[in-house]
VEXNU-97282 format. One line per 10 residues: number of its first residue (from 1); their letters; for each residue x, y, z of C-alpha. Coordinates in nm, 3 decimals. Example, Ala and Ser with C-alpha at 12.3 -4.5 7.8 and 13.67 -1.06 7.14 Angstrom:
BEGIN
1 = AS = 1.230/-0.450/0.780  1.367/-0.106/0.714
***
This chain:
BEGIN
1 = EKIVSKRRRR = 20.919/7.234/19.440  20.666/6.961/19.511  20.330/6.969/19.684  20.337/6.698/19.947  20.008/6.740/20.134  19.713/6.969/20.196  19.500/7.067/20.492  19.186/7.271/20.544  19.224/7.609/20.710  18.994/7.709/20.995
11 = RGGYEYYIKW = 18.881/8.019/20.809  18.818/7.832/20.486  19.037/7.739/20.195  19.339/7.513/20.196  19.708/7.520/20.275  19.958/7.306/20.089  20.273/7.155/20.235  20.557/7.239/19.997  20.889/7.054/19.961  21.138/7.300/19.812
21 = VGYDESANEW = 21.389/7.165/19.560  21.747/7.181/19.685  21.649/7.241/20.048  21.642/7.020/20.356  21.315/6.883/20.498  21.329/7.152/20.767  21.263/7.413/20.495  20.926/7.255/20.404  20.634/7.483/20.486  20.257/7.527/20.472
31 = IPEASLNCPA = 20.154/7.785/20.212  19.796/7.916/20.164  19.645/7.823/19.829  19.595/8.191/19.742  19.971/8.248/19.774  20.068/7.969/19.535  20.146/8.061/19.178  20.181/7.716/19.023  19.849/7.599/18.873  20.013/7.307/18.691
41 = RLEEFRREEA = 20.159/7.167/19.015  19.825/7.210/19.195  19.644/7.024/18.918  19.905/6.747/18.923  19.869/6.714/19.302  19.487/6.704/19.281  19.493/6.434/19.012  19.734/6.226/19.218  19.519/6.264/19.531  19.207/6.161/19.339
51 = RKRKRPKREK = 19.388/5.857/19.200  19.506/5.757/19.549  19.154/5.790/19.690  19.000/5.570/19.421  19.254/5.287/19.434  19.210/5.178/19.800  18.833/5.188/19.768  18.841/4.932/19.487  19.083/4.712/19.679  18.853/4.713/19.982
61 = ERSFFQKRRN = 18.553/4.616/19.770  18.745/4.330/19.613  18.877/4.208/19.944  18.526/4.218/20.096  18.384/4.004/19.816  18.684/3.774/19.823  18.640/3.723/20.198  18.268/3.662/20.150  18.337/3.404/19.878  18.595/3.229/20.097
71 = YNNSNRSKKK = 18.353/3.229/20.393  18.072/3.082/20.185  18.301/2.816/20.038  18.429/2.712/20.381  18.073/2.679/20.516  17.971/2.459/20.223  18.255/2.218/20.286  18.167/2.194/20.659  17.802/2.108/20.586  17.894/1.796/20.383
***
C-alpha cells in the first residue's frame, strides 16, 4: 500500500488516499486517519509532503531574486 494524498474532513481530521499494492487504480480509496494502522507509512508520507512544500518555496525565492538581478542589470545597460 502507498499513501498518495490527503484531504481535510468536514468534521475534522484527515482522510488519506490509499493505493493498494496489486490492485488497479479503481481500487484506490479514501480512508479516515483513525482507521489506518500504519504509523510508519503515515510518517513517511508526512516527511515527503514537508519536503515537497519546502522545495518549491526556495525555488520561487531564487527565481525572484534572479529576475530582480536581471532586471537591474538590463536597466543599467540601457542608461549608458
